[in-house]
N, C-alpha and C positions, 0 to 999 in steps of 0.2 A: 696435217695430213700430207702425204707425199705429193699429191697432184697439185698442191698450191705452189710448189717450186717451179722455176722456169727450166725448160729443157729444150735445147736445140735438137735438130734431127740427129739420130744416131746415139743419143744419150739414154741409158736405161733408167727407168723409174724404179726406185729401190723397194718401196713398201708394197706388200700384197694388198689387194683391194677386193678380194673375192668373198668377203664375209657375208654377203647377202645374195639371195636367189632373185635378184632383180637386175635390170640394166644398170651397169655401173659406169659405162663410158659410151659416148656418142662420137663416132668418127665422121667428120664432115669434109667434103671436097672443097677446095679453095674457092671455086666458082660459086658455091652456095653461100660463102661468107662475104666476099667482096665482089661488087658488081664492076668496079674498076679500082685501080690503085688509090688508096686513101678514102674510098667511099664504100661503106658497108651496105648490104641489102637492108631494106626496111624491115624491122622486127628482129634482125639477127642478134643485136645487142641484148634485147629482152630475153631471147632464148638462152644465150650464153650466161646471162645473169641468173636466170631461173635454174639452169643446171648447176651453177656454182652454189646456190642456196641449198640445193639438195645433195650436195657432195657427189655429183655425177661429173666425171671428167669429160672434157671435150678434147678431141684429137684432130689436128689439122693434117690433111693429106694433100700434097702437091706432087706433080710429076717431076719438076726440076728443083734443085736446091735453091733456097732463097733465104733472105733475112726476115723470117716470119715475125720476129719481135718488132722490128721497125715498121713493117707493112701493117701489122695490126694496130700498133700504137698510133699510126697516122690516121686510122679510121676510128680511133677512140674505143678500141675493142680490147678485151683482156687477152693475156697470153694463154696458149693451150697447155694442157698437161704434157702433151707430146706432139712433136711435129715430125712426120716421116715423109721422105721423098723416095724416088725410085732407087737412089744410091743406098738406102737403108734396107732394101728388100733383098732377101737371098737371091743370088743370080741376077740381080737387077730386073726382076720380073716386071713386065708391063702391067698397067692397070687392067683388071679383068681376071687376074690370078688371085686365088684365095690367100696366097702368101702375104698379101698386104695386111689383111685383118688378123691373120695368125701372128704376124709381127707385132701388131697393136696389142693383142691379148698377151703375148709373151712379155712385152715391155712393161705392161701394167699389172702383170701377175693375175690375169683374169681368165675365165673360160670364154670361148668365142660366143657362147649363148648369153653372155653378159654384155654384149656389144650390140649396137645397131649402127647402120651406115646410112648417112644422108648424102646422096649422090646427085650428079647432074648429067650423067651420060649413060648410054647403054653399057659401056665398059664397067662403070661402077655397079650396075645391076649384076653383071657377070661376076664381079668381085664378091658381092654378097652371096650369090648362088654357090660359087665354088668354095666358099668358107663356111657355108651353112649359117650365115648371119642375116638377120632381117634387114631388108633394104627399103629405104624410103626415097622416092624420087622428089627432088626439090623443084616443083613446077615454078616457083617464084624466080628461079635462076635459069631454067632451061625448059623450053617446050620442045620435046623430042619430035623429030619428023617421023621416026619409026616407033609405033606404039609398043610399049612393054607392059607386062602384067605385074604390077607392083603396088605396094602401098604408095600413095602419093599425097603430097601436101602442097596446097596453093600458097601458103605463107608459113613462116616459122612458128606462128601460134598454133598451127595444126600439129606440129611435132610435139609441142607442149601438151596438147590435148591427148594425143596418142599415148605419150609417156605417162601422163598423170592418171589416166583411167585404165590403162592396160598393161604397162610394162614396169611400173615402179611399185607394184604390190607383190608381196610374197605369194607364190601360188598356194591356193587353198582348194581342197577337194572335199566333196561330200562323201566320196568313197575312193579308196586307193588300195591296190594290192600289188606288191612287188614279189615276184617269184624268180629269183636268180637261177634256181635249179632248172627251170624250164625256159629261161630267157624270155620271160613274159611279164608284162605289167598292165594294170588296168587303172584308168583314171576316169572317174565320173565327176562332173563339175558340180551338179546341183541335186537336191532332192526332187523327186518327180513332181511335187506340188508347189515348187517355188513360185512366188508371185512378186511382181515388180510394178512400179508406177509407170504410167505412160503419159501423164500430164492431164490437167483438167479434172483431177479427182478420180480418174479411171485407173484400172489396173489390168494386168494380163498375167497369165501363167505360161510356163514353158510348154505345157500340153496344148495350149491354144495354138502355138506355133508349130510344134513338131508332131502333134497327134491330129489336131483338127485342121492343120494347114491354113491357118488364118494369117493374113498379112496385117501386122501390127506396126504402126508408125509411132516412134517416140521422137517428137520434134520432127526434124527432116531426115531422121535415120530409120532404117528398117531394124526392128528389134531383133530379128533373126541374125542379121549381120553383127549386131553388137554382141550377142551371146556367142556366136561362132568365133568371132575375132578374139573374145576373151578366152575361150577354150584353147585356141591355138597359141595365143601369147603365153598363157599359163603353162602349156605343155612345152613351149620353147624355153621358158625360164627354168623349168624343171629338168631340162635335158631330155625330154620325151618327144622332141620333134627334130631328130637329127637330119642333116642335109642329105640329099641324094636318096631319100627314102621312096617307097611306093605308098601312095595313099589309095585306100579303097573303102567301099561302103558295104556293110553286111547286107545281103539281099533280103527283101521282104518275103513273105510266105508264098507269093505268087510268082511263077517263073517270069523272067525277063522284066520284072518290075523292081526297081531299086527304091531309093529314097530321094526324090527330087529336091526335098527341102535341104538335104545335106549336099547332094551332088552339085546343085547349081552354085553353091558357095565354093566347094572344094575345087571345082574346075578352074577357078580364079586363084584360090588361096594356095594351090600346090607350090607356087614359086616363092612363097614366103621364105623357105629355106632351101630352095632348089630341088624340091621333090617332084615326083610325077604322079598324076592322078590316073589310076588304072580302073576305069569304070567297070570293066568286065572281069577283073581278076578273080573275084569269087562269084560263082554262078549258081543260081537256083534252077535246077533242070527239071524239077517235078513239083507239083503243088504240095505244100506242107500244111498241116493243121494250123489254124489260127490259135496260137497259144493263149492269147488274151481271152478269146471266147471260150476255149476249153477250160481255162482256169476258173472263169466265172461260173460255168455250168457246175463244176465240181464244188465251188464254194456254196452253192445253194442246194447241194445234194442231188443234182441231176446226174443220172448214170450216163457215162460216155465211155466208149471203148477206143477213142482216138488217142494214139500214142503221141505225147508231147515231150517225151524224154529226148536226151541228146541223140539217141538213135534215129529219131525222125529227121534231125538235121543231117546225120550221116547219110541217110538214104536219098537226100534231096539236094545237098549243096556240095560242090566240088571246087577245086582250083581249075581255072580255065587251062586246058592243055596247051594253048598257045604260049603259055608262060613257062613251059618246062625248062627251057634253057636260059631264062631271064631272072629267075627268083633266087637262085643259089647265092647265099651270102648277104642277101638284102635285109634291111630293116623294113618291115611292113607295118603300116599304121592303119588299123581297122576302125572306122567310124560307125557309130550307131546312135540312134536317138536316145533310147533308154535301155537299161539292163535291169533284169529282175533277179533271177537266180544264176545267170551266167551261162546258160546252155549255148547261146549263139556265139559269144566271144570265146568260150572254151573250145567249141568245135572249130572256129576260125583259127585259133592257135594250133590245134592239132593238125589241121590240114596244111597250114602254111609251114609249120616246122617240119612235117614229113616231106614237104615239097622242097626243103632246103633253105628256108629263110633263117637267117642268123638270129633274129630278134623280132618279136611280135609285140606291138603296143596297141591296146584297145582304148579308144577315147570315146566317151559317151557324154551327151548333154546331161542326162538325168539318171538317177538310181532309185529304184523302189526299195523298201526297207527289208525285203527278204534276204536271208543269208546266201552268200555266194557259195557255190559248190565247185570244188576243184576236181577236174576229170583227168585221169591218165589211162592210156590204153594198158590193159593187163599184159604182163610178160607173155610173149608168144603170139599176141594178136597183132596182125599187120594190116595196113590199109594202103590203097592206092589213092593218093590225094587228087589225082587228075581224073577220077571217075567217082560215081557214087558208090557207097559201101554198105552192104547188107549186114550190118552188125547190130547187136542189141545192147541194152544197158548193162547186161552182165559182162560185156567185154571191157568195161571200164572199172577202174578203181576210183572210188569217190571219197573225198574228204570235205567235211563241212568247213567252209572258210568264214571270214568275217561277215557280219551283217549290219543292217542299219544304214543310215545315211545322215551325215551332218549337214550343216548349213552351207558349207562350201563358201564361195566368195559372194554370198548374198548381200552383205553390207556394201562392199565396194561396187557391185553391179547396181545396187539400188542408187548409190551416189551417182554412178555414170548415167543411169536412166534419167534421174532428176536433172542432171546437168544438161543433157540433150533436150529434154522437154523445156527447161527454162530458157535455153538459148533460142529456141523457136518462138517462145512466147515473147521474149524480149525484142525480137525483130518483127513480130507480127504487127500489122496495121491495127490501130485501135478500132473497136467496133463502132458502127454508125450509131448516133444517138437515137433512142427510141422516140417515136412521135409523142407529143404531149397531149394530143387531142383524144387519142384512143389507144387501147392496148389490144394486142392480138389475143383472142381467147385461147385457153388451153386446148391441146389437141383432143378431139373426141375419142372415146374408147373404140377399140377395134370393133367393127360391125361383125355380127355373127354371120359367117359365110353360109351360103346355101350349098347343099350337097347331100350326099348319101352316107349316113353313118353305117359303119361296118364293124362287126365284132372281130376282135383280133384272134380269130381261130384259124384263118387261112391267110398267112402272111404273104405279102407280095414279094419280099426279098429277105435275105438273111440279115440285113441291117435292121429292118423293122422288127424281125423276130428277136434279135439280140436286145434291142431297146425295150420291147414289150416284156421280155422275161425279167429284166432288171426292175422295171416299174412294178411288176407283180410282186417280186421279191421284197422290194422296199415297202410296198403297201402292207404286206403280210407280216413282215418281221422287224423292220428297222425304222421306218419313218412314216408318220401319219398323213401321207398325202392322199388325195382323192383322185382315183382314176377308174373309169368305168370299164376298162378292158376293151375299148373300142377306138377307132379312128374315123376320120371323115375324109372322103374324097370330094373335092370341089365339084359343083354341078357342071356337067358338060365335059368333064375331063376323064380320061382313061389312064392317066399316068399313075405312077406309084408314089407320087408326092402326097404323103398323108398329113393330115392336120390332127394333132394329138390333143385330146381334151383332158386337161390336168388342172387340179387346184391344190395349192399349198395351204397349210393351216391358216385360217383367218382370211383367206382370199376366195373370191368367186371363181368358178370354173372358167377357164379361157383356153383358147387354142394356141398351139405352137406348131411350127413346121418341124420336120424331123431334126434338122440341125439345132434349132433352138431347144427342142426337147432333150436332145443329147447333152447339151450344155447344162441344162437344168439338172438332169440326172447325175451328170458328172460332179456337179457341185454338192448334191445331196450325198453321193457316195463318199466324197472327200470328208464331209462333215461327220459321217458315221464310221469312217475308217475302213471303207470297202475299196479294194483295188478294182476298178472297172474302166475299160476303154471301149468306146463305140467302134463298130465296124466301119472302116474308112469308106467314104463314098467313092465309087469308081470315077476315075478321071478328075478327082478333086484337087490333086496337087499340080502345081505349075512350076516350071523352071524359073530360077532367078536370072533375070536378064543382066542385072548389075548387082554386085554384092560387095566385094572387098573394098573397091576404090571409094565408095561413098562414105566409108567410115572416116577417111582422112581428108576428104575434100569439103570445103565449104562451097555451096553452089554459087558459081559465077556464070551468069548467062552469057 
């Protein structure tokens, strides 16, 4: 293979290396390799050997010309596939200019999204941003005085972990749609019901995190961070995360309420390829129908006149007028948690294209199995993307697109989750031995709470009504559960916290709070093939205080 040959700076590498949609080369700043002449940083030799075993080239970057062969040999390190200094860069550009990584890609016959950069300074960070290349800051070599928002590694082994679980796998998607005619593409990572291990024999689903807003830890990692980082890395390898893009989140059905589960991560992740997160680029300016609730009502034959077509999106979502002069020619990446039939992402594409965006990419965590529908405005129909538009479904031409959802990267993500869980278990302190004189008794059953039983005829809120309707439907049509059509308010309380009295086959009746009841019903619906989502509890979502950096750092107090 070409990279096994020795090349001084300025020598081109002859053979192409772009046969895979994975990272094919790692560019490393000199200071991250040698802590002083003749002495390598601890763990760097293992990293370089690991890269060699996987046919991933490594490239040495130095500001000044040097005898790299001798310097590395003195530290018992292998030669790089390529060594570049400032003299090799067009116009002798300083570090911080994307031309450094463009030169690496050109010499190795790679695309820039097949590179990552391991740097030691703020200027290296800028180099990655300006080339649209993922940057990792080598904390083992440099503790920056000025903080940067970047992937970080405390030791070379962390780079191995990042590559092994996120950047050396061919991108796989549960659903994808490429529409060159409309400069539009959709990538959905997983099926809506994907399930993963979290250690200790426990599992979690993607809906636990992105629908029910649960915080799930896998080892010392946040499972949401693992999933989001995998989504971004796959998009990067696919070429669907170009640098200098705009990131935004499709708004929820309630005005001024976005998706904190996505926003908290994207606020930090935007710089992975030098993009900008524009929280208010797409605005919901009026309340829209809850499409999940309305779909459920129709699935059980309940009459409803609420419009959940794409026209409902047109009447309530617009491009923020503040971006009138900023969006032209941009690539805009729209993030959403799930997509079903595609109304939201199709309206986002329509708005952003009409506003002047050159390309629109939709990235979602999950995909429901419904067929995607392609929407185009009919000839002669015009809209103003910077305001709401009173149009109807008849103003669109529709085409039935692909449907279903494959497994996506479920296998590689399962391996990653198992790795993080096992790493935590390996470092955990052994449990204290149980006393030999006595054993603690098993926990007693839940006591039956005192309170006032109330029939579910006058619901306290829409969330309870939505749950009660599905319980009734399941009991009557799909699943032999026992439910009396009532709830219980604890004694002395006037809140709307209901205790639901439900029994599954072969079990005695017991009480569940509303969140537990929703999880139970969601599991039953999944088992019988019904698409159902609970109404989100108000105020239930919280911003992520830390997201991206935790994925690459081992905790050092």
